[in-house]
C-alpha positions as CSV (number, residue, x, y, z in Angstrom):
1,X,110.7,195.3,20.5
2,X,109.2,194.5,23.9
3,X,106.9,191.3,24.1
4,X,104.0,190.9,26.2
5,X,105.0,188.5,29.3
6,X,103.3,185.0,29.3
7,X,100.2,184.3,30.9
8,X,100.3,182.2,34.4
9,X,98.6,179.4,33.7
10,X,95.6,178.4,35.9
11,X,95.8,176.2,38.7
12,X,93.8,173.5,38.9
13,X,92.3,172.8,42.3
14,X,92.9,169.6,43.9
15,X,90.4,168.2,45.8
16,X,90.6,168.0,49.6
17,X,91.6,164.5,51.3
18,X,88.9,163.9,53.9
19,X,90.5,162.6,57.6
20,X,90.2,159.3,58.8
21,X,88.1,159.4,61.5
22,X,90.1,157.8,64.7
23,X,89.0,154.5,66.3
24,X,88.4,154.5,69.9
25,X,90.2,153.0,72.1
26,X,88.5,149.7,73.8
27,X,89.6,150.1,77.4
28,X,91.9,146.9,78.1
29,X,92.5,145.8,74.9
30,X,95.9,144.7,73.5
31,X,97.2,144.0,70.4
32,X,98.4,140.3,70.3
33,X,102.2,139.5,69.3
34,X,103.4,137.2,66.6
35,X,102.5,133.5,67.9
36,X,104.8,130.6,67.2
37,X,103.7,128.2,64.6
38,X,103.0,125.2,67.3
39,X,101.0,127.4,68.8
40,X,98.6,128.4,66.4
41,X,98.7,125.1,65.0
42,X,97.2,123.2,67.9
43,X,97.8,121.0,71.1
44,X,99.6,118.4,68.4
45,X,101.8,120.6,66.5
46,X,103.1,122.2,70.3
47,X,103.7,118.4,71.5
48,X,106.1,118.3,68.2
49,X,107.7,121.3,68.3
50,X,108.9,120.4,72.2
51,X,110.4,117.4,71.2
52,X,111.9,118.5,68.1
53,X,113.1,122.0,69.1
54,X,113.4,121.8,72.6
55,X,114.7,118.1,73.6
56,X,115.7,117.4,69.9
57,X,114.1,114.4,69.2
58,X,112.9,113.4,66.1
59,X,109.2,112.8,65.9
60,X,107.8,110.7,63.0
61,X,104.4,112.4,61.0
62,X,101.0,111.6,61.8
63,X,98.5,112.1,64.8
64,X,99.3,111.4,67.6
65,X,103.2,112.5,67.5
66,X,105.5,109.4,68.0
67,X,108.9,109.7,68.8
68,X,111.7,107.9,67.0
69,X,113.9,105.3,68.4
70,X,117.1,104.6,68.4
71,X,118.4,108.1,67.5
72,X,118.9,109.6,71.2
73,X,117.4,106.8,72.7
74,X,116.2,103.3,73.3
75,X,113.2,102.4,75.2
76,X,112.4,99.1,77.7
77,X,109.0,98.4,78.2
78,X,107.8,95.9,81.3
79,X,104.7,96.0,83.5
80,X,104.0,99.0,85.5
81,X,104.1,97.0,88.6
82,X,107.5,95.3,87.9
83,X,108.6,98.6,86.9
84,X,107.8,100.6,90.2
85,X,109.3,97.8,92.2
86,X,112.8,98.1,90.1
87,X,112.9,101.7,90.7
88,X,112.3,101.5,94.4
89,X,115.4,98.8,94.4
90,X,118.0,101.2,92.5
91,X,117.1,104.1,94.4
92,X,119.4,105.1,97.9
93,X,117.7,104.2,100.8
94,X,115.0,106.8,101.5
95,X,114.4,107.7,97.6
96,X,110.9,107.2,95.9
97,X,110.3,106.3,92.1
98,X,109.9,110.0,91.4
99,X,112.8,111.6,92.3
100,X,115.3,113.1,89.4
101,X,117.0,110.6,87.1
102,X,116.9,109.2,83.9
103,X,113.3,109.3,82.1
104,X,110.4,107.3,82.6
105,X,107.1,107.2,81.0
106,X,103.9,105.6,81.6
107,X,101.4,104.2,79.1
108,X,98.2,102.1,80.3
109,X,99.9,99.2,82.2
110,X,103.2,99.2,81.0
111,X,106.5,101.6,81.8
112,X,108.7,102.7,79.4
113,X,112.1,103.5,80.8
114,X,114.3,105.4,78.3
115,X,118.1,104.4,78.1
116,X,120.9,105.7,75.8
117,X,120.7,104.7,72.1
118,X,122.3,101.0,71.3
119,X,120.6,99.5,74.5
120,X,118.0,97.8,72.6
121,X,120.3,95.9,70.9
122,X,122.5,94.8,74.2
123,X,118.9,93.1,75.8
124,X,119.2,89.7,74.6
125,X,122.7,89.6,75.3
126,X,122.8,90.8,78.5
127,X,119.8,88.5,79.7
128,X,121.7,85.5,78.8
129,X,124.9,86.8,80.5
130,X,122.8,87.7,83.5
131,X,121.8,84.1,83.2
132,X,118.0,85.6,82.2
133,X,117.6,84.3,78.9
134,X,115.6,80.9,79.4
135,X,113.0,82.1,81.2
136,X,109.9,83.9,79.8
137,X,110.3,87.7,81.1
138,X,107.6,90.2,80.5
139,X,110.8,92.5,79.3
140,X,111.1,93.8,76.0
141,X,113.0,96.7,74.2
142,X,112.5,99.2,71.1
143,X,115.6,100.4,69.2
144,X,116.3,101.5,65.8
145,X,113.3,101.9,63.6
146,X,110.9,101.9,66.5
147,X,108.4,104.5,67.5
148,X,107.1,105.6,71.1
149,X,104.2,107.2,71.8
150,X,105.2,110.8,72.9
151,X,104.1,111.6,76.1
152,X,101.6,114.6,77.5
153,X,104.1,117.9,77.7
154,X,105.6,118.3,81.5
155,X,104.7,120.9,83.6
156,X,106.1,124.0,82.3
157,X,109.9,124.4,83.1
158,X,109.4,121.2,85.3
159,X,112.3,118.2,85.4
160,X,112.6,115.5,87.3
161,X,110.4,115.2,90.5
162,X,109.3,118.5,89.8
163,X,107.3,117.8,86.8
164,X,105.9,114.4,87.3
165,X,104.5,116.1,90.4
166,X,102.6,119.1,88.5
167,X,99.3,120.1,87.7
168,X,99.0,119.1,84.1
169,X,98.0,116.0,82.6
170,X,101.4,115.1,81.9
171,X,101.6,114.3,85.9
172,X,98.7,112.4,86.2
173,X,100.1,109.0,85.9
174,X,98.6,106.1,84.8
175,X,95.7,104.8,86.6
176,X,96.1,101.1,85.5
177,X,98.9,100.6,87.9
178,X,96.3,100.7,90.9
179,X,95.9,103.1,94.2
180,X,98.2,101.9,96.7
181,X,98.3,103.7,100.4
182,X,101.0,104.5,102.5
183,X,100.8,100.9,104.0
184,X,101.5,99.6,100.4
185,X,104.3,101.7,99.8
186,X,105.8,100.4,103.2
187,X,105.1,97.0,102.5
188,X,106.7,98.1,98.5
189,X,109.6,98.9,100.0
190,X,110.0,95.5,101.2
191,X,110.5,94.2,97.8
192,X,106.2,94.1,97.0
193,X,105.4,94.5,93.3
194,X,102.8,96.9,94.7
195,X,102.8,100.6,93.0
196,X,103.9,104.1,95.2
197,X,100.8,106.4,95.2
198,X,99.9,108.1,92.3
199,X,99.1,111.7,91.6
200,X,95.3,112.4,90.9
201,X,94.2,112.3,87.2
202,X,92.4,115.2,87.0
203,X,90.9,115.0,83.6
204,X,91.4,111.4,82.8
205,X,93.4,111.4,79.9
206,X,96.3,109.0,82.0
207,X,93.2,106.3,82.4
208,X,92.4,106.4,78.7
209,X,95.7,105.2,77.8
210,X,97.6,108.6,77.2
211,X,101.3,108.3,77.8
212,X,102.5,110.2,80.7
213,X,106.2,111.3,82.5
214,X,106.7,109.6,85.6
215,X,110.2,111.1,85.3
216,X,110.1,114.0,82.7
217,X,113.5,114.5,80.9
218,X,115.8,116.9,81.8
219,X,115.4,120.3,79.7
220,X,118.9,121.8,79.6
221,X,120.8,119.3,77.6
222,X,121.3,116.7,80.1
223,X,118.2,114.1,78.3
224,X,120.7,111.6,76.7
225,X,123.5,112.1,79.7
226,X,121.3,110.6,82.2
227,X,120.4,107.6,80.1
228,X,121.6,104.2,81.7
229,X,124.3,102.9,79.2
230,X,127.0,100.0,79.1
231,X,130.0,102.9,79.6
232,X,128.5,104.4,82.7
233,X,130.1,101.8,84.7
234,X,128.7,101.6,88.1
235,X,126.1,104.1,87.3
236,X,125.9,107.7,87.7
237,X,124.0,110.0,90.3
238,X,121.2,110.0,87.8
239,X,121.3,106.9,86.3
240,X,122.8,103.4,87.2
241,X,124.3,101.0,84.8
242,X,122.5,99.3,81.7
243,X,123.7,96.1,82.9
244,X,122.4,96.7,86.8
245,X,119.0,98.2,85.6
246,X,118.2,95.1,82.9
247,X,119.1,92.9,86.1
248,X,116.6,94.9,88.1
249,X,113.9,94.8,85.8
250,X,114.1,91.2,85.2
251,X,114.3,90.2,88.6
252,X,111.3,92.3,89.4
253,X,109.5,91.0,86.0
254,X,110.2,87.1,87.6
255,X,108.5,88.1,90.8
256,X,105.8,89.7,89.3
257,X,104.7,87.1,87.1
258,X,104.7,84.8,89.8
259,X,102.8,86.6,92.3
260,X,100.5,86.9,89.4
261,X,100.1,83.4,88.9
262,X,100.0,82.7,92.7
263,X,97.2,85.2,93.3
264,X,95.1,83.5,90.1
265,X,94.0,80.3,91.9
266,X,93.1,82.0,95.2
267,X,90.7,84.4,93.2
268,X,89.1,81.6,91.6
269,X,88.6,80.1,94.9
270,X,87.3,83.0,96.3
271,X,84.4,83.8,93.2
272,X,83.2,80.1,93.6
């Protein structure tokens, strides 16, 4: 017996999906690419990222960003006038304190000279050996367990002299050092404690006491190799021997102290 063919099931109509209207393109608009976390978090995070990721220097938590000393470097702290005079004495003839070399920072009226880790522990013995131990010198050191305020970021891609003369705030050297003209530089070259001319402090951050770089550290793995150390007998092209540096700093600190004491009575008589 021939059966009846099965009936074709009825098709259920599928509703049409409405088309999404196209968003008109805005002329000149670009989709921003992903930003690094440091860029999205603000200036403090950028500073921290630079020192930790670019230079490999450990930082301490908190604000402002501070660098841990005694790990990658130690710090010698002197009056800025004595520091400028010492840099002039250490440089070759005709050189300026801003020539490329070991890193140097300024903060207020102080100069911070970075030396190899362990240099802070050597300072008291070096001063005794150099026969400076019995004199009151405004020369201190910060080593293991200490902190240094992170200077403002140097100019992009700048190292050495280029960084210190850049247009960013990091190149605006401390205002408390005092102004000096070309005549002062000539006298400074003969052993005076007068500071050299300073880049303009465009935004006033240096005058407010922020740490800035006078000589930024090298970014291509050369920061630690340029630091003064006792092992560098006679010094290198970038840094003097630590003993020579300490002796020069002690000499200029002593001269600055004597000149300040002599200037105080004259100033008092002039104001009467």
